[in-house]
Phi, psi and omega in degrees: 000129182277141179253136179254139179240145179280126181297137182254351185300314179301323180292324178295319180296318180295323180292335177275320185292321183298312177295324180296319178295320180296318178296320179297317180294321178295320179296317179295319178297319178296319180294315180296330182279331187251337183288152176302145183299323179297317179296319179297315180298317178297321180294314179296316179298318181297318179294316179298316180296322179297316180297320179294316182293326176297322179283320181234084187302328183295339179294343177299325177293324178295315178298317179299317181298321184285324187262000183312308184292338180274315182291332181292342179275353182257116180259134178236092186066227180280354183252167172252164178298331178296320178300317180291321178296318179297318177299319179295318179297317179294323177296320178296315178300316182295314182296319179292323178294322177294318181297318181273353184058042181234025183281097183208133175234127180258153176301143180219163183291310182297313174302324179294321178293319177297322180297321179298314180293323178297321177296322178295320178295319179297319178297318180293335181293343183298329181255017183288141175283317180252099184291331179296316178293323177296319179296321179298320179291321178294319179297321179304311182283339171294321176297321176301315179300314183296316182294313180300318184286307187287307182295321181297329185255344183263339182269140176277174181300314180292323178295325179294330176294323178292323177295319175300321177297321177296319178295320177293322179296318177298319178294320180294319179294321177293322176298319178295319178296318178297322178295320177298315179297321182294314185284318186262010175055055178261110180154179180290157182299332182294343182263007183291138179240128174055021180060018181227330186236181181222135175299128182285140178227357180057224177262013185267348177082336180226143182295326186293310176294329176298313177297323178297316178299313180295319179294336177272006175243327185303313184298326177292317178300318179294315181298316179291327177295314179297317178300312182295322179295316180296322180290319182289332181272339181264335179269142176286160183304334183265352182287146180293135177100346182292317180296321178297316178295324179296320177297316179294327179297316180297314183292309186288325177293319176297317177296319179301315181296313183292318180294319179297317179295318178297321178296318177296320181290342179291335180059034182260117179294320177298320178295320179295315180296319178296319179294321178299318180291315186288315180292321176299321178297314180297316179298320179300324181285323191272333186206129180291316180296320178294325177298315180298317179296319180294320179295317179296315179297321179294318179297316180297317182295312182295322178296317180296317180294318182296322181279347178074009180242068185280123177285126179305338178289336180271318182208135181303143184302318179300321179290321178299317178295327182293324183259000186295331184266008177301317178300341181295335178300334185256002184236011181248130180263181182299318181297322179294320180296323183280319191254338186294135178299141181270128177234171177298329183285324186253003187301309185295324179294310181297320181299313179297316180297324177298322179283332173296316180295321177298319178297319178296323177294322175298316181295322178298331180282337180211076191292331186269314184248353178076183183271356181113136181300137179075007186260016181301312181297321185294325184265343187307316180303334182280341187235001187293158175272158176302146178079355181237076186281327189271125174286153181256007181093335178199175188274002184058030173196110189296327182291316175291326181294314178295319179298318180292316188274331184236002175069191179297328178298311182292318180295320178298316179295321180295310180295324178296319179303306185286327178295314180288329176296318177297317179299321179294315179300318180299315180296322179294321178298320181294340181262354182263147174300137186299330184268008186274154176298321182297322178296318178297320178297313181298319178297318178298321180290326172298322174297322176301315179294325177297316178297315180302317182297316182285310184295325181291350173290337181245001186200184173232107186270002181275062182225158169045054173081354182294328179296326176285328175300314176297319181298322178293318177300316180295321181295329179291338179261358181271139180205160178304141182296126178233149178283128180274103185276333181217110179281141176277177184261022184274110178209168188304327184286333181259315179072180176274183179296138180281000000 
């Protein structure tokens, strides 16, 4: 006779699990009660964000876009928090692609252009004195390649709109932080203005890169604001798309205001000049009447500054004084840089010119391949001018900096990259409907390149995550190559509806 016995294993497991769960809940309760509130909030946010990203992996790009200026200021050994976040985002993309069996990257024009410049940097690295700095520069542009390639091909049109929203949110938060620093005098004593305010630097530590970051966000915000305003005013309240445009109007106009105020508070002349060029470019594209008004205002402003007799009714005196010495960059020779007495008024001009001359001397020593990417500091003591012992990390002019570090090969590849990128954006705009969100984005990104071109004449903006910020803007405009069968009539001379 067979005997049957009741299995006891499930009961044993339950008897173990119940006490374990109770201990776990008690431990969690103790941690929540005793841990600092900030740590608890970060933990809860991190767990929530992880669950959301697991469900919607593409949102990782949105988070990266929003926190870029903040995470880039956090260093973890030789890396920044941005490097680790980018690695995490790529890991999420890879895992999701494997799960969906959709892991595929096709050759593209923009990734190809970045690859050409990256190859020039690798070639120039062969003669580098400091290989570690050369490797860091190569890794930086490798990250640009990865972002342009992966984000550009893996994100859908709607997802790219959310990434653009993340980039605008990051710029607005930095603008708000800069306004706080300006009003409440938060920063080093060297940044004090008029004994009442403080030059804004955000999380960048210096006003110039901070202004550069904001300036590389402002033209997109302006372009989307103009687009949203035109859509809300031309569509009737019951027409489809008006409510959507109204939402974008509120978001982009708010971002424009905060970013513009932060840029002004930076007190950066390079940032102001870049913003003038980029916003003027966007306005020129979007409205003929606004273009005429901008041209008249620009002529009046430049004439007033050139003559040195700026009417306070046209431009506030402190701002006029701030930009009054810009023409000096083009009128000081080598003898002046060496012999001219240094004053508080001419220090920044003479300092930059001294580093421009040092960069030219570096290029003369290695005209074809340069001294090696990232090696400006290493070679500077050999070529510096008297009285200017300290290197600034770069030549304060990206074109001279690239020429010095990568020679004619690197500068040619760099200019080719941006020239062909502009041409591609232009062709895409001609194929997009004039009233579309995508057209407004492309025009804004062209404005971003305009700011980069102007501001980089006085600085090097490829620092502290800004290069990834640019890569994300480019990736949002990248799409599979399609034949343009019917070009629209949207071009600078006609513009959109006024």
